[in-house]
C-alpha positions, 0 to 999 in steps of 0.5 A, a space after each residue: 519273515 524278518 522275525 523268523 530270520 532273526 530267530 533262526 540267527 539267534 538259534 544258530 548263534 546259540 548253537 555255535 556257542 553251545 558247541 564251543 562250550 561242549 568242545 571245551 568241556 570235552 577237552 577238559 574232561 579228556 585231559 583229566 581222564 588221560 591221567 587215570 585211564 588206559 588208551 582203550 578206556 579213553 577211546 571208549 569214553 571219547 566214543 561215548 561222549 561223541 555219541 551222547 553229544 550227537 544224540 542230544 543235538 538230534 533230540 534238539 532238532 527233533 524238538 524244533 521240527 515238532 514245534 514247527 509242525 505244531 505251528 503249521 497245524 495251528 496255521 492250517 486250523 485257523 485257515 480252515 476255521 
């Protein structure tokens, strides 16, 4: 149980670091684009980036859920064998 907790804590810490990195990169890109795009274009790019980030995070969550389900299937299979 403690191993699982530690693994979850590492995942949480990794996710936090990744989020901070993404936010920093987004600010850098937006700062660069502000010089080249209109406000409407910039808003579109910002929306696109936000959606892309959300989809990547959802994909990662789904991958984690799949892995968890696979672990459960294996556990149930070993119990019933």
